[in-house]
N, C-alpha and C positions, 0 to 999 in steps of 0.2 A: 539481551542487550544487542542490538549494533554495536558493532566499535568501526569506527572510520577515524581511520589517520590521518588519510592523506587526501587532498581533491585535486583529481586530476583534470585537464580540458584539454581538450583534443580540441586546434583549431584546422580549420579547412582557408581558413583566410590568411595570408602571411600579417602576421604585426610585429613588429618591435616593441617589448616589453623591460622594463627597469627594475631589476631587483627592489623589493620592498619587504621588509619585515623577513618573514620565510615562506616568502615566493620563490619558486626556481625558475628565473628565466629564460626566454624559450633559443634555444638553441638553433641555424638555420636547417642542423641535422634534424634536430629533435622535434617532431610532432608536437609535444606534450609540453605544458608548463602546468607547476602541482602550486599546491597549498596546502601548509603545515599546520596545526594548531598548536597552544604553548602544550609541551610537555605534559604539563602538572593539569591538565584538560583531560588529554590523552584521546576524547575519543568524541567524534563528532555523530551525533545521531538521527538527524533529518537536516534534508536540504530542501527548497522551494525555488524557482528563480522567477521574477516577475516576468511576466512574455510582451511586457510592452515595453519594458527597459534593458531587460536581459540581464540583471542586477540579480547578485545569487545572495541568498540570505542561507547561514547555517546555524541549526540550536546543536548546541555543544554542551558540555559538560559545565555547568556554570556562567557562560558566555553565547549570546547571542551577534553574530558576525554578518555583517554586508559588506560585499564582494563586488568590485567591478568584474564584469561577464569574461576577462584577464587576469578574476583571481589579484588581482591587486584591493588590500584592505579601504574598505574606505569607513566605515564605523563600528565599533565595537560596544555591546550593553550587557554590563554583568549582572547575572542572576542570582549566583552565590557564590559559596557555602555562605551557611546560615545556622544556629540552634535549631534543631530539630529532633522530634523523633516519631518515626511511621506509626506510634502505638495511640496518639496524640489525635482523638476526633471528637470535637473539634479540636481545627490547629490552633497551637498555642498562642496565635497570634489575635485568636476568637477567645479564648479562654485559659487559665491557667490549667497549663497540663501538670500533675502529679508524676510523669515517668523521666527518665532524667537524658535532660536535652547535650547535645555532644554535637558538632558543627558537622554539617552534611550536605554534602554534593547536590547541589539542584539537577537534574539529570533532565534536555527539554525529551518531552514525550509526545507534544505534539505542534506544526508548525505551519501555521495558514495563512496565506493573503489573499486581505479581505478586500477587493479592486473595490467596491460602491466605494468604502469609507477608507480609502487612503492605507490601510494599518497594517501589520502583524500580529495574528495572534501565538501567541509561543506558552505554551502553557508545560509545566513542568512537574518534578517530584516534591518537590517539597510541599508542607504545609495541603497534603490531601490531595495534591494537585491544582492548584489555584494556578488563572492565567492573568498574562501581560498583554496588552493592547499594545501595540508600540507604534509609532511611526513611520513607514515608510523611509521616506527622506532619511531621517536622523537617529531614527533608533528614541525617539523621545520616551519615553512611556505616559500615554493619553489615558491610560485607567489598569489599575489591578485590582478586582471586586473578590472582597472575600468573605463577606460578611452574614453571609448565609450557606442555607447548604447546599443550594443549586450550585455554590461557587466554587464547589470541590468535586472533579470530573474525574479522579481516579485513584487510588493510594497505590498503586501496580506502579513500582518503578523500575519496574521493563521500558523504555524507550519503544518499544515496536507493541505496545499494549494498547495504543488509544490509535484512533482515526478517525477524522472527522470530515465532515464536504455542507459545503456554502450551499445554501439555495437562496439566488437571489430573486428579488421581487422590483419592480419601477417604481411601485406606490403606497409600501408599505414596508416594516423593518424583515429584514434577511430572517433566515433562519439556520440554523448549525444541525445539525445531526451529528453528534458523537456515539459511536461503538468503543468499548474498552472493555478491558479483560477486569473481571471483581477479584481476581486473589481472595476469594473466601469470603467476601466480606458484603454479599449482596443489600444484605439491611442499610448499607451505607450509599452504595453506586448502585445503577441501576446499569444493565449491559447495553442499552441501548437507548435513546431518549433523543427528543427535538427539543429544541434548546430558541432564545428569542437572541437575537444579534441588535441589540438597538444603535441607532445614529450616536448615541450619547455614549461614548468611552464608562464614564464614571457613573452612567444611568442605573437606580436602584434595579431596576428589573432584567440587566443584563445577565447572559446564560439563565435565567426562569426557563423552567418550561412554557412551553406554547400552550399546553393548557392542562390544568390542574383543579381537581376536587377531591371531594373525600375517597370517590369510586372510581373515576377511569382519570389518567394523565397518559401524558405523552411521552410513554416510558415503557418499556419492561423490564422487570427484575427476574433473576433467576431465585425459583424457591427454594426454601429452604431444604425442601422434603428431596430435592435435587442432590442435596450432598450426602442423603442415608443412603440413594445407593451409587453414587460414584463420588467419595469424601473429595477429589482435589478437582471435581469437576471445573472447570470455567472454558470461557468462549473468547478465540483468540483471532482478532481479527488485521488480514493480510491485506486489504485493500478497501476502498469505498470510490463511488462517482457516483454521478447523476445524469437520468437519460431521460427524454421523455417528460411522463409526467411521474417518474418512480427516482428511487435514492436506494443507491444497492453497496452490499458489503459482503465482500468473500471472507470466508471465515473457517479456523478450524474447531474443530468441537469433539472431546470423547466423548463414546459411547460403546457401550457394553452389546460383544455378539458372542453366540454362539457357535464356535469354527463347526463345517462340517464332518459329521459324526462323532461330536461332543455333546455332552449333557453340562461343561461347566462354560460357563462365559472368560469373556476377557475381555479388556478394555484396548480400544484400538483407537484411530484418529481418523475424522470424515471430514472433509473440504466440503464447505455448504457455500450458495451464494444466498444471500437475504435480501427481500426487496419491499420495498416500502414506499405506500404513496406518498409524497409530496406532502400535500394536502392534509392527511389523515391525521387529527390529532388525538385518534384515541387509541391506534396502531391497531384498528381492526384487519389492518391489511397486509400485516405481517405473513411473509410466507418465506420460505426457505426449502431449499430442492439441493439434493447431494451432487454433487460433478467431479470427474473424476476424466480416465483419460486412459486408454488401453494400446496395445501393436507388440503384433506377433505373441500374443497369447501373455502377455506381463502387463498387471495393472501399476498404473501411477495415482494415487490417490491421495498424497500430503503435498498439498499447495506450499505453495514457497513464496510466489510471487505473480502480479498478474500487472496487466496494463490495457486500457480500452481504447481503441485507435477506431479509424473507416476503414471497409472492407477496400477502397481503388476500384478502377474500372478494372484489372486486371484478377485479381483475387475474386470480386465481386464477379465477375463470370462465370469462373470453376466452381464458386459454391450456389450459382444459382440464384446472386440477392443483388440490391442497389451498390453502386459505386458508395455512398452517403450511409450506407446500414453499419450500425454499430459492428465491432470486431471484438471479440473479449482473445486479448494475448495471455497466456496462462503458464507457468513452469509448475510442474506434478514432479517431486522425488518418486520413487518405487515404495511402493506397497502401503499398509497401513497404523505401521508401528507408531512408538512416540515422537512426537513433536519433536523431540531434543535431538535423536539420533536418526534423523533422515541416512538413507542409504545414499550412496556418491551415483548411482543412476538414476537417471531425472529424464522429466521428456516436454519439450517445447509443444502446447497445445493451444490448439484457438478454437471458443464456439462462437459463434454466430447468435446475438442477445436476446434479438427476435427470436428465435425455436424455443431457448427459455424461456419466454415469456408465452409460450405456444404453451408446453408443456406446463405450467404454471398455471394457464386460462383452462388446460381440459382437466388437471386437477381440481381448481373450483368446478368447473360445473357438474365434476361429478361427485362432490363432497355435496353439493346443495340438492342434487337429486337422492342425497340420503345414502350415497354408497360410502365404506368403509368410515375410517376412523379420520381424528384430526392428524395422529401419527406425528407427533410432537412431541418423544417419552420424556426430553429434559424440562419442558417447561409443563407438559399436563401428569407427570409420573404414573399417572395410570389413563388407557386406552377408554378416549369420550366419541361415542360415536357421532357420525356424521348427520346432520340432522335437513331433512329435506323444505322446500322453500321455493316456490314458483315465481321464478324473474331471471329477468337476461342478464348474462354476464359477458361482457364484452371484451375487447383489448384493456381497457382503461380501468375495469371493476376494482374500486376500493373498501371492499368489505362492507359486512354488518356486524353487530354486537351479538352474532353466533357466528358458528362454524370458524374461531377464530381463537387465536393464530394458529395456523396450518402449516402442516407438513408436505413437503410429495417425497414419497418414498422409493419411487424409482428415479435412479442415478441419470444425469443427464452426460453423455458422453462426448469431450470434445474429438476434435481432430488431431494426430500427432501428425506433426512439421519435422521434429528433430528430435532424437534419441541423443543422449551422452551417456558412456557409460564407467567416466570414471574419471571427469571433475565437472561434478555437478553442477547444474542451474542452478545461481542464484539471485538474480534478477533479471527483468526484459522490460524493454521499451518496444512501441513501434509508431511509423509514420507512412505516410502515402505522399510519395516522391514522383512526380510525371506518371501518375495514375498505376504505379508498382508499392504495393505494400513492403516495407523493410520492417525486418524483427530483429533487436538488439538484443543478445544475453550476457550479462555476464556469470562468471563462474567463478568457483569454489578456489582454483587457481589463480584470480588475477588475469584474466583474460577476457575482452570482450569480442564475442565473435557475429556475425553480422548474415543472415539469410537474405537474399535479394531473391524475390520470389522464394523459391525452393532451392534453393542453390544457396550453399555458405562461400561468399566470396573471399572473407579476407577474417583473419584472427589477429588480434593486436592483444600483447602484453601491456598491463598499467604497472601500478607495483607489485612486482613479480611476488609469486606465493600468496598473496590476501588477497580474499574473495570480494569480489566486486557486490558488493550489496544496494549499489543503486545507482545506475546509470541513466543519464537522464539527458535528453534531446530539448533543450530548453527556446532557444532564439534563431529566429528564420529573419535573415535580411534577402531580400529581392526571393532569387529561385533558392537560395542556395539555404542549405542550415549550417551555419558557420561553429558551433560549441558542442561537443560530449563534455561532459560530466562523471566522474564517475568517482564513487568514494566507498574506501576500502581498508576491511577489518586488520587487525595490527597480528602478527606470529609474536607468541614468547621467547623475548629476545633481538627484535628483529627491530632495526630502526633504520631510516634512509629511504629516498626513495630510487629503485630504480627508473632512469626512464631510456627508449627503445631510441635505436640512433637507426640510420640506412635505410629509412621506407619511404615511399613516394606515394603519390596521389594517385589514385589506378580511378582509369576513364573507359568505361566499353561502350564505342559504339557512338565515342563521343559525347555519352551521358556523363556526367559527374555524378556519382552516387551516392558521396557522402562519406567516406572511409578510407583508412590506409591501409596499406596491406607491403609483404617485405618478400618480395621470391614466390609471388604463388606461381604456382605450376597450375597453368591454365585450362589443364586438362581437367581438372576439378569444377570448372563451369558449365561442363558441356555434359554434367550426371542428373537426370533430371527425377530421381528414385528418392529425391529426399535430397536435405542439407547433409551436407558433407561433410566434416573437418579435413582441416585442410595443414597438413605439417609444416611447413615453414612457417614459424612464426618473427612477429618482432623482438628482438629479444637483446638485451645490451651486448655492446661488442667489448 
């Protein structure tokens, strides 16, 4: 579970802030202000920013916060605790449950802004994962559907186990693609599905499957046979987005492999990209492809975080793509061992989304020529040969009721930009500023690092010693991005917030590149071999 105890705002534009609640004010020499939740809540789980207003919405334990862009509390909405038992299915609010009920925290598991209807979708861990629809202005509850099985999205209590992507339409109801770990309950929860987002928050059809009959539905479930091969099998969703005609999810999932020279199999984790057509109601377009990164013979295969951005003119030129092409920035840790045992060695890598799609198209074409098998062991359990069919497969092919779902066996390798051996990278964002593609990574020790082109130009310490799990660049004013937000995990027995001092704004050739540095050795700016760590950190005095 992601456990965030402080939210840090990095301001590039000077403001004066009055203390309010747990907010810490901006000191002239301190470039950060912070917000800390109530101690009883403990954790922040998700953060989204309204790109129109700059308002921040925080999903915490038992509470949803609405904050101003300078971290003042505007509204709070309580979501728990309440009497519950995770074994109650359907939940006890629908029918009587014979399991013992105890006061149970409501952990926020998904937080999305529905811009079209000006509402917040907040899904929690209570009652098998039901959701509230809250008005953005004041967090007033517009609806809380709970009386149908489609309303229970996930029974997993981990906050990072659910990911949602909204697909909007101008002349019809929107769709919500939901991807979730199932925690050994595939009979209750599909691992991936598309749902209706009705205009009326109290409508009976809210969260209903886009299509459902006795044979086909807009979902994929993990077969029970899969658990006989890998008893603890699950799919962990790290990131999701839409681009063009497709919806994508990035995942970690276990598989059994035979090490070289061995006759026995061992369980490892593989990172995969999953792609679906937005308009595919039967999920015949489901394709997954393994992704990873390699540098100097070291394999980085455990996905930690990802972010979709544009290439920008300068990076596009070096990659041979257009400035508006989609680039996937990813953080991997070393190896393929179990998810919870990620090593500190990590890599920041980029993928050109078009090249991944080209690999998928090649695989589709070969399968429809009758070559190979479907290569989706977790879903099919046994090898199923591809079937030949005469048809044209273009960039937007959305599958048929044959040769689907489909797996790509060969891994797509990303381009490594930066590696870190001691301070594992835990999060990433990126954006284009004046044709430059800027990437920011948060680390296990609580630092935020920025790659400007291929050079690391700054390292900032937030709450010292706490992993930065979600740095966000949310809000733009004119030409400048004026806020960063970073949320961090706590350390046992550690309290309070460390605020850096003595930092200054950094300008290169008159270009304000949107960061803070402290005692930076400018010689590091000339190193073109890749991002190099700068040793002088902004730390408390």
